[in-house]
C-alpha positions as CSV (number, residue, x, y, z in Angstrom):
1,X,151.1,77.8,88.4
2,X,149.0,79.4,85.6
3,X,150.9,80.1,82.4
4,X,148.8,83.1,81.2
5,X,150.2,86.7,81.5
6,X,146.9,88.2,80.4
7,X,145.6,90.4,83.2
8,X,141.9,89.8,84.2
9,X,141.0,93.5,83.7
10,X,139.3,93.8,87.1
11,X,138.6,97.3,88.3
12,X,140.4,97.5,91.5
13,X,141.2,100.3,94.0
14,X,144.7,101.9,93.9
15,X,147.1,100.5,96.6
16,X,149.6,102.5,98.6
17,X,152.5,101.5,100.9
18,X,151.4,101.0,104.5
19,X,151.5,104.2,106.7
20,X,150.4,105.1,110.2
21,X,146.7,105.1,109.2
22,X,146.8,101.5,107.8
23,X,145.1,98.7,109.3
24,X,147.7,97.1,111.7
25,X,146.6,93.5,111.8
26,X,148.0,92.2,108.6
27,X,149.2,88.8,110.0
28,X,146.7,86.0,109.7
29,X,146.7,85.0,113.3
30,X,146.4,88.6,114.4
31,X,143.7,89.3,111.8
32,X,141.7,86.3,112.9
33,X,141.7,87.2,116.6
34,X,140.7,90.7,115.8
35,X,137.8,89.7,113.5
36,X,136.6,87.3,116.1
37,X,136.7,90.1,118.8
38,X,134.7,92.5,116.6
39,X,131.9,90.0,115.9
40,X,131.3,89.6,119.7
41,X,129.6,93.1,119.8
42,X,125.9,93.1,120.4
43,X,125.6,96.0,117.9
44,X,125.5,94.3,114.5
45,X,125.9,97.7,112.6
46,X,129.0,98.7,114.6
47,X,130.7,95.3,114.1
48,X,130.0,95.5,110.4
49,X,131.2,99.1,110.0
50,X,134.4,98.3,112.0
51,X,135.1,95.2,109.8
52,X,134.4,97.0,106.6
53,X,136.8,99.8,107.5
54,X,139.5,97.1,108.0
55,X,138.8,95.3,104.8
56,X,138.8,98.6,102.9
57,X,142.2,99.5,104.3
58,X,143.7,96.1,103.5
59,X,142.3,96.3,99.9
60,X,144.1,99.7,99.4
61,X,147.5,98.7,101.0
62,X,150.4,97.2,99.3
63,X,151.0,93.7,100.8
64,X,153.3,91.0,99.8
65,X,151.6,88.3,97.9
66,X,152.5,85.4,100.2
67,X,150.9,87.5,103.2
68,X,148.0,88.4,101.0
69,X,147.4,84.8,100.0
70,X,147.0,83.9,103.7
71,X,145.1,87.0,104.8
72,X,142.3,86.7,102.1
73,X,141.0,83.2,103.2
74,X,140.8,84.5,106.8
75,X,138.8,87.5,105.7
76,X,136.4,85.2,103.7
77,X,136.0,82.6,106.4
78,X,135.4,85.2,109.2
79,X,133.1,87.6,107.3
80,X,130.8,85.1,105.5
81,X,128.8,84.3,108.8
82,X,128.6,87.9,109.5
83,X,127.1,88.7,106.1
84,X,124.6,86.0,106.5
85,X,123.6,87.3,109.9
86,X,123.0,90.9,108.5
87,X,121.2,89.5,105.5
88,X,118.7,87.5,107.7
89,X,118.2,90.7,109.8
90,X,117.5,92.9,106.8
91,X,115.3,90.3,105.2
92,X,112.8,90.6,108.1
93,X,112.5,94.4,107.9
94,X,109.7,96.3,106.0
95,X,110.5,98.4,103.0
96,X,111.6,101.1,102.7
97,X,114.3,100.7,105.6
98,X,114.4,103.1,108.6
99,X,117.4,105.4,109.2
100,X,119.2,102.9,111.5
101,X,118.5,100.0,109.2
102,X,119.9,102.0,106.2
103,X,123.2,102.4,108.0
104,X,123.4,98.6,108.5
105,X,122.3,97.9,104.8
106,X,125.0,100.3,103.6
107,X,127.6,98.6,105.6
108,X,126.4,95.2,104.4
109,X,126.6,95.9,100.8
110,X,129.9,97.6,100.9
111,X,131.3,94.9,103.0
112,X,130.2,92.3,100.4
113,X,131.7,94.4,97.7
114,X,135.1,94.8,99.5
115,X,135.2,91.0,100.2
116,X,134.6,90.5,96.4
117,X,137.4,92.9,95.7
118,X,139.8,91.1,98.0
119,X,139.1,87.9,96.1
120,X,139.4,89.4,92.7
121,X,142.7,91.2,93.9
122,X,144.4,87.9,94.8
123,X,143.5,86.4,91.5
124,X,144.6,89.6,89.6
125,X,148.0,89.8,91.4
126,X,148.4,86.0,91.2
127,X,148.0,85.9,87.4
128,X,150.4,88.9,87.0
129,X,153.1,87.3,89.1
130,X,152.3,83.7,87.9
131,X,151.9,82.7,91.6
132,X,148.4,81.2,91.6
133,X,147.2,77.9,90.2
134,X,143.9,77.5,88.6
135,X,142.2,75.6,91.4
136,X,142.6,78.2,94.1
137,X,142.0,81.0,91.4
138,X,138.6,79.2,90.7
139,X,137.8,79.1,94.3
140,X,138.3,82.9,94.7
141,X,136.4,83.7,91.5
142,X,133.5,81.6,92.8
143,X,133.5,83.7,96.0
144,X,133.9,87.0,94.1
145,X,130.9,86.0,92.0
146,X,128.9,85.0,95.1
147,X,129.6,88.5,96.7
148,X,128.4,90.1,93.4
149,X,125.2,88.1,93.7
150,X,124.7,89.1,97.4
151,X,124.8,92.8,96.3
152,X,122.3,92.2,93.5
153,X,119.7,90.5,95.8
154,X,120.1,93.1,98.4
155,X,119.3,95.9,95.9
156,X,116.4,94.0,94.3
157,X,115.0,93.2,97.7
158,X,115.0,97.0,98.4
159,X,113.6,97.8,94.9
160,X,116.7,99.7,94.1
161,X,118.7,99.9,90.8
162,X,122.0,98.1,90.7
163,X,124.9,100.5,91.1
164,X,127.0,101.2,88.0
165,X,129.7,98.7,87.2
166,X,128.1,95.7,89.1
167,X,127.1,93.9,85.9
168,X,130.6,94.6,84.6
169,X,132.2,92.9,87.5
170,X,129.9,89.8,87.0
171,X,130.9,89.5,83.4
172,X,134.6,90.0,84.0
173,X,134.7,87.3,86.7
174,X,132.8,84.9,84.3
175,X,135.2,85.9,81.5
176,X,138.4,85.2,83.7
177,X,136.9,81.9,85.0
178,X,136.4,80.7,81.4
179,X,139.9,81.7,80.4
180,X,141.3,79.8,83.3
181,X,138.9,76.8,82.5
182,X,137.5,76.9,86.0
183,X,134.0,78.3,85.2
184,X,132.2,75.1,85.7
185,X,134.0,73.8,88.8
186,X,131.5,72.9,91.5
187,X,131.4,74.9,94.7
188,X,133.1,73.7,97.8
189,X,132.6,77.0,99.8
190,X,130.7,77.6,103.0
191,X,127.0,77.4,102.5
192,X,125.2,79.6,104.9
193,X,121.7,80.8,105.2
194,X,121.7,83.2,102.3
195,X,119.1,82.6,99.5
196,X,121.9,82.6,96.9
197,X,123.9,79.4,97.7
198,X,127.4,78.9,96.4
199,X,127.8,77.4,93.0
200,X,130.1,77.3,90.0
201,X,130.9,80.5,88.5
202,X,128.9,80.0,85.4
203,X,126.0,78.5,87.6
204,X,126.0,81.6,89.8
205,X,126.2,84.0,86.8
206,X,123.3,82.3,85.2
207,X,121.1,82.3,88.3
208,X,121.9,86.0,88.8
209,X,120.9,86.6,85.2
210,X,117.6,84.8,85.6
211,X,116.9,86.8,88.8
212,X,117.6,90.0,87.2
213,X,115.2,89.2,84.3
214,X,112.4,88.3,86.6
215,X,110.9,91.8,86.7
216,X,112.5,92.5,90.1
217,X,110.7,95.7,90.6
218,X,107.4,94.1,90.1
219,X,108.0,91.3,92.6
220,X,106.2,91.2,95.9
221,X,108.2,91.8,99.0
222,X,110.2,88.7,99.8
223,X,109.6,87.0,96.4
224,X,113.2,87.6,95.3
225,X,114.7,85.5,98.0
226,X,112.1,82.7,97.6
227,X,112.9,82.6,93.8
228,X,116.5,82.5,94.4
229,X,116.2,79.4,96.6
230,X,113.8,77.7,94.2
231,X,116.3,78.1,91.4
232,X,119.1,76.3,93.2
233,X,118.3,72.7,92.1
234,X,118.1,73.8,88.4
235,X,121.3,73.1,86.4
236,X,121.6,76.7,85.0
237,X,124.8,77.7,83.2
238,X,126.1,80.2,80.7
239,X,126.5,78.9,77.1
240,X,128.7,80.2,74.4
241,X,125.9,79.5,71.9
242,X,122.2,78.5,72.2
243,X,121.3,74.7,72.6
244,X,120.8,73.0,69.2
245,X,117.5,71.7,70.2
246,X,116.1,75.2,70.8
247,X,112.9,76.2,68.8
248,X,112.4,79.6,67.4
249,X,110.2,80.9,70.2
250,X,112.3,79.5,73.1
251,X,113.3,82.3,75.4
252,X,117.1,83.1,76.1
253,X,119.0,85.5,78.2
254,X,122.1,87.1,76.5
255,X,124.8,88.4,78.6
256,X,127.5,90.7,77.0
257,X,130.8,90.1,78.6
258,X,132.3,93.4,77.4
259,X,129.6,95.6,78.8
260,X,128.0,96.9,82.1
261,X,124.5,96.2,81.0
262,X,121.9,93.7,82.3
263,X,121.1,90.5,80.4
264,X,118.5,90.9,77.5
265,X,115.7,88.7,76.6
266,X,116.0,87.1,73.2
267,X,114.4,84.2,71.4
268,X,115.1,81.9,68.5
269,X,118.6,81.8,66.9
270,X,120.2,85.2,67.9
271,X,123.5,86.3,66.4
272,X,126.5,84.8,68.2
273,X,129.7,86.7,69.1
274,X,132.8,85.9,71.2
275,X,131.4,88.3,73.9
276,X,128.0,86.9,74.2
277,X,126.8,84.2,76.5
278,X,123.4,82.7,76.7
279,X,121.2,81.3,79.5
280,X,118.5,78.8,78.4
281,X,115.3,80.0,80.2
282,X,113.4,77.0,78.9
283,X,114.8,75.1,81.9
284,X,113.1,77.6,84.2
285,X,109.9,77.7,82.2
286,X,109.5,73.9,82.1
287,X,110.1,73.7,85.9
288,X,107.4,76.5,86.3
289,X,104.9,74.6,84.2
290,X,105.6,71.3,85.9
291,X,104.1,72.7,89.1
292,X,105.1,72.2,92.7
293,X,104.2,68.4,92.5
294,X,107.1,67.7,90.0
295,X,109.7,68.1,92.7
296,X,108.1,65.6,95.1
297,X,108.9,68.0,98.0
298,X,105.5,68.8,99.4
299,X,105.2,72.0,101.2
300,X,108.1,73.7,99.5
301,X,107.9,77.1,97.8
302,X,107.0,77.2,94.1
303,X,106.4,80.3,92.0
304,X,102.7,79.1,91.8
305,X,102.4,79.7,95.6
306,X,102.1,83.5,95.1
307,X,101.0,83.5,91.5
308,X,104.5,84.4,90.4
309,X,104.4,81.4,87.8
310,X,102.0,83.4,85.5
311,X,103.8,86.6,85.9
312,X,107.1,85.0,85.0
313,X,105.5,83.1,82.0
314,X,103.9,86.4,80.8
315,X,107.3,88.2,81.2
316,X,109.5,85.5,79.4
317,X,107.1,83.8,76.9
318,X,105.0,86.6,75.5
319,X,107.0,88.0,72.5
320,X,108.2,91.6,73.0
321,X,106.2,92.8,69.9
322,X,102.9,92.0,71.7
323,X,103.7,94.3,74.5
324,X,102.4,98.0,74.6
325,X,104.8,100.7,73.6
326,X,105.1,103.8,75.6
327,X,105.5,107.5,74.7
328,X,107.3,110.0,76.9
329,X,105.1,112.4,78.8
330,X,105.8,116.1,79.7
331,X,106.7,115.4,83.3
332,X,103.8,117.5,84.5
333,X,102.9,117.4,88.3
334,X,99.9,115.3,89.1
335,X,98.4,113.9,92.4
336,X,98.0,110.2,93.4
337,X,96.9,108.3,96.5
338,X,97.7,104.6,97.2
339,X,96.0,101.9,99.2
340,X,92.5,100.7,99.0
341,X,91.4,102.4,102.3
342,X,93.2,105.6,101.5
343,X,91.7,105.8,98.1
344,X,88.3,105.2,99.4
345,X,88.7,107.9,102.0
346,X,90.4,110.7,100.2
347,X,88.8,110.3,96.8
348,X,85.4,110.3,98.4
349,X,86.1,113.6,100.1
350,X,87.2,115.0,96.9
351,X,84.2,114.0,94.9
352,X,81.8,115.3,97.8
353,X,83.7,118.6,97.8
354,X,83.3,119.0,94.0
355,X,79.6,118.1,94.2
356,X,79.0,120.7,96.9
357,X,80.8,123.3,94.9
358,X,78.6,122.5,91.9
359,X,75.5,122.8,94.1
360,X,76.7,126.3,95.1
361,X,77.3,127.3,91.4
362,X,73.6,126.3,90.6
363,X,72.2,128.5,93.3
364,X,70.1,131.4,91.8
365,X,70.9,133.7,94.6
366,X,74.0,135.8,94.1
367,X,76.7,135.4,96.7
368,X,80.2,136.5,97.4
369,X,83.1,134.2,96.5
370,X,83.8,132.0,99.6
371,X,87.2,131.0,100.9
372,X,86.7,127.5,99.6
373,X,86.5,128.8,96.1
374,X,90.0,130.2,96.4
375,X,92.4,128.1,94.4
376,X,95.1,128.1,97.2
377,X,92.4,126.8,99.8
378,X,90.5,124.4,97.7
379,X,92.3,121.4,99.0
380,X,92.4,122.7,102.5
381,X,88.6,123.0,102.6
382,X,88.1,119.6,100.9
383,X,90.2,117.8,103.6
384,X,89.1,119.9,106.7
385,X,85.4,120.4,106.1
386,X,83.7,118.4,108.9
387,X,80.9,117.3,106.5
388,X,83.4,115.6,104.3
389,X,84.1,113.1,107.2
390,X,80.7,111.4,106.4
391,X,80.8,107.9,105.0
392,X,78.9,106.6,101.9
393,X,75.7,105.4,103.6
394,X,72.8,103.3,102.5
395,X,70.4,105.7,104.3
396,X,68.2,107.8,102.0
397,X,69.8,110.9,100.8
398,X,68.6,114.2,99.6
399,X,71.6,114.4,97.1
400,X,70.2,114.6,93.5
401,X,71.0,111.5,91.4
402,X,73.1,112.0,88.4
403,X,71.7,109.1,86.5
404,X,73.9,107.5,83.8
405,X,75.9,110.7,83.3
406,X,77.9,110.3,86.5
407,X,78.6,113.0,89.1
408,X,79.6,116.5,87.9
409,X,83.2,117.3,88.5
410,X,83.4,121.0,88.1
411,X,86.8,122.6,88.6
412,X,87.0,126.4,89.2
413,X,90.7,126.7,89.9
414,X,93.7,126.7,87.7
415,X,95.4,123.3,87.7
416,X,98.9,124.8,88.6
417,X,97.6,126.4,91.7
418,X,95.6,123.2,92.7
419,X,98.8,121.1,92.2
420,X,100.7,123.4,94.5
421,X,98.0,122.9,97.2
422,X,98.2,119.2,96.8
423,X,102.0,119.2,97.0
424,X,101.9,121.2,100.1
425,X,99.8,118.4,101.7
426,X,102.1,115.8,100.3
427,X,105.2,117.6,102.0
428,X,103.5,117.0,105.3
429,X,101.9,120.4,105.8
430,X,98.8,119.9,107.9
431,X,95.9,121.1,105.6
432,X,93.4,121.6,108.4
433,X,92.9,124.9,110.0
434,X,93.5,125.1,113.8
435,X,89.7,124.9,114.5
436,X,89.6,121.6,112.5
437,X,92.6,120.1,114.2
438,X,91.0,120.6,117.7
439,X,88.0,118.5,116.8
440,X,89.8,115.2,116.8
441,X,92.7,113.1,115.5
442,X,90.9,111.5,112.6
443,X,93.1,109.7,110.0
444,X,93.7,112.0,107.2
445,X,95.3,110.2,104.1
446,X,98.0,112.1,102.6
447,X,98.0,112.7,98.8
448,X,101.3,112.2,97.1
449,X,102.7,114.6,94.5
450,X,104.1,112.9,91.4
451,X,105.4,113.5,87.8
452,X,104.0,111.7,84.8
453,X,107.0,110.2,83.1
454,X,105.5,108.2,80.1
455,X,102.2,106.8,79.1
456,X,101.0,103.8,77.0
457,X,98.0,101.9,75.9
458,X,98.1,99.8,79.0
459,X,99.4,102.1,81.7
460,X,101.8,104.8,82.7
461,X,105.1,105.5,84.6
462,X,105.1,107.9,87.5
463,X,107.9,109.4,89.7
464,X,106.5,109.7,93.2
465,X,107.9,112.4,95.5
466,X,108.8,111.2,99.1
467,X,105.5,109.4,99.9
468,X,104.7,109.2,103.6
469,X,102.9,105.9,103.5
470,X,104.4,102.5,102.5
471,X,104.1,101.7,98.8
472,X,104.2,98.1,97.7
473,X,103.9,96.4,94.3
474,X,100.5,95.0,93.7
475,X,98.8,98.0,95.5
476,X,96.0,100.0,94.2
477,X,96.8,103.6,93.1
478,X,94.4,106.4,92.0
479,X,95.5,109.3,89.8
480,X,93.8,112.6,89.9
481,X,93.3,113.9,86.4
482,X,91.8,117.2,85.0
483,X,90.1,117.0,81.6
484,X,88.2,120.0,80.1
485,X,87.4,121.4,83.6
486,X,86.2,118.0,84.9
487,X,88.1,116.0,87.7
488,X,88.3,112.3,87.6
489,X,90.3,109.8,89.6
490,X,91.6,106.9,87.3
491,X,92.3,103.7,89.1
492,X,95.4,101.5,88.5
493,X,97.5,98.7,90.1
494,X,101.2,99.2,90.9
495,X,103.0,96.7,88.6
496,X,106.5,97.5,89.6
497,X,108.3,100.0,91.7
498,X,111.9,101.3,92.1
499,X,113.5,103.3,94.9
500,X,115.7,106.0,93.5
501,X,118.0,108.5,95.1
502,X,116.5,111.4,97.0
503,X,113.6,109.5,98.4
504,X,111.8,109.3,95.0
505,X,110.0,106.2,93.8
506,X,109.6,105.4,90.2
507,X,106.5,103.0,89.6
508,X,104.8,101.4,86.6
509,X,100.9,101.6,86.6
510,X,98.5,99.2,84.9
511,X,95.2,100.8,84.0
512,X,92.1,99.2,85.8
513,X,89.3,101.7,85.3
514,X,89.0,105.2,83.8
515,X,87.2,106.3,86.9
516,X,87.0,104.9,90.5
517,X,84.0,105.4,92.7
518,X,84.4,104.8,96.4
519,X,81.6,102.7,98.0
520,X,80.7,101.3,101.5
521,X,79.9,97.7,101.0
522,X,77.5,95.8,103.4
523,X,76.9,92.0,103.6
524,X,73.2,91.4,103.2
525,X,71.7,89.5,106.1
526,X,68.0,88.7,105.9
527,X,65.9,89.8,108.7
528,X,69.0,91.1,110.5
529,X,70.7,94.5,110.6
530,X,73.1,95.3,108.0
531,X,76.6,94.1,108.4
532,X,79.4,96.7,109.2
533,X,80.5,98.5,106.0
534,X,83.7,97.6,104.3
535,X,85.4,100.0,102.1
536,X,85.5,99.3,98.3
537,X,85.8,100.8,94.9
538,X,83.1,100.4,92.2
539,X,83.4,100.8,88.4
540,X,81.7,99.3,85.3
541,X,83.5,96.6,83.4
542,X,85.2,97.8,80.2
543,X,83.0,97.3,77.1
544,X,80.4,95.7,79.4
545,X,78.3,98.5,81.0
546,X,75.8,95.9,82.3
547,X,78.6,94.3,84.4
548,X,79.8,95.9,87.6
549,X,83.0,95.5,89.5
550,X,83.9,95.9,93.1
551,X,87.3,95.9,94.6
552,X,87.7,95.2,98.2
553,X,90.3,93.8,100.8
554,X,90.9,90.0,100.7
555,X,88.6,88.0,103.0
556,X,85.8,90.5,103.2
557,X,83.3,88.8,100.9
558,X,83.2,85.5,99.0
559,X,81.6,84.3,95.8
560,X,77.8,84.2,95.9
561,X,77.4,86.7,98.7
562,X,74.6,89.2,98.4
563,X,75.8,92.6,99.1
564,X,74.4,96.2,99.2
565,X,76.1,99.5,98.4
566,X,75.4,103.0,97.3
567,X,77.3,105.2,95.0
568,X,76.2,108.9,94.4
569,X,72.8,108.3,95.7
570,X,72.2,105.0,93.8
571,X,71.4,101.9,95.8
572,X,72.6,98.6,94.6
573,X,71.6,95.1,95.8
574,X,73.7,92.6,93.9
575,X,75.0,89.0,94.2
576,X,78.7,88.5,93.5
577,X,79.0,86.3,90.6
578,X,82.7,85.9,90.7
579,X,85.3,86.8,93.3
580,X,89.1,86.4,92.6
581,X,92.3,87.8,94.0
582,X,93.8,90.4,91.8
583,X,96.9,91.0,94.0
584,X,97.7,90.2,97.6
585,X,96.3,93.6,98.6
586,X,92.8,93.4,97.0
587,X,90.1,91.2,95.5
588,X,88.0,91.8,92.3
589,X,84.3,90.8,92.2
590,X,82.0,91.0,89.2
591,X,78.2,91.0,89.1
592,X,75.2,91.9,86.9
593,X,73.9,95.4,87.2
594,X,70.1,96.0,87.2
595,X,68.8,98.3,84.6
596,X,67.4,100.8,87.1
597,X,70.5,100.8,89.1
598,X,69.3,98.7,91.9
599,X,67.5,101.5,93.7
């Protein structure tokens, strides 16, 4: 038996004597039969909810320790395969989850939490009553840490912040395992299909810390699971002090055992305290730089498979002082649209609407103010005007060229009223009048209302209000800005996103261009008709006005292709000098611009 009387300090639910509402199957054989019967149900969500209620009741009921020590292993053995089945089901679903899937996800994460609580309770009461040996205590602490990791991966996969107290539970399990001298004991537990395989307490804590520091909100869908599997062979551990061999620039993660905060990235020789533990990230960095060939396992996933290697190296190796600082913004409402096709379609309509208004203002003939000039109806007319359904064509146009000055973006409505109109559309109110709705069912991209949270030299942070379409990391986003009575659409890429409560999404944006111009791109085919147009976005390269940039969907064009496109009346016939993937959602091509615009 363990000789320490020091309590672990786990935060556990209050327990009461059994009553009529308590779970009745508190004998191991009866519990085992009941659990097996529940898992025969076809409805996975119903089975998970039923078992969750049972485990929750057990965790809140006073039970003799001898009985508890036999019940808990049954709970663990019978629920682990169920958790793996649910995780495999959720892993295949798109983000954000649908309503029915959200019920299953909630049951999954609560069940993992309650199973972890059962393991911690057995250790807590065993230490208090001096009735548990170090070896079985280590086994239950490993399982409690594994359940904590299950929850972390679940929230990170859904781009959601971790609930309060989860990091504290991780730190306390590690602390107790160290005090019992079982933190480094290897895993002997059931290894299912979950990306986070069983390991020692210190190995699991280190892997969870590395995953949490990998910019989880900037990962592509599914990368967190692949990264977790890839980390398994690495001998990660939590150290009381940094390795002696470490150089001043080597990256470390620091865990604070007495806090509920996530690990912090440090380098060099940080100050050491009894409450700090360190994870040597150099092991992970070396494995990334070695490439997939170093493992000798051809065909296995490696961070380089999806370009994650460079993103992680930039995150861990670039010193923090070289990153851009950010300043808080006023939280004013703005309008955005995401997705290459959606930006091409909606931004093009907005620009055409502004040019038509500018043309009306230039007329010498006096005219009464039209409905489309009314602030409350400006957005409605822009989206519902049948002329706005035209595409950017290569056919000759009577539209005046604006030369090097760009198009005129005159705004004759107060921003607050325009913002209200945009937000009506974002809330799902059909902006088209009944007559326009009867003309057809043309796709009408929905703008998204947002709040500007902070800004920096390299980008900005937005809070999106209940977007209707799917938002993914790496996607394009255009932000509608009003500057001195001019409207521009700034272009950026979503670097990270986080799903918060109330359906809101917090997202970090990296600037790509101060203005994006929709363009229809045609592959040039000599002596043959033009190829079908592909949607794209055009802008000039920063500090290189003689170099043009086109963004389009992957696979549409390749390096060396000759393409034609027209923007605002100017025809361009160019050859793509370079074509490289910028993310999994779009490709960037650069080319030389002719002095006359290529008309």
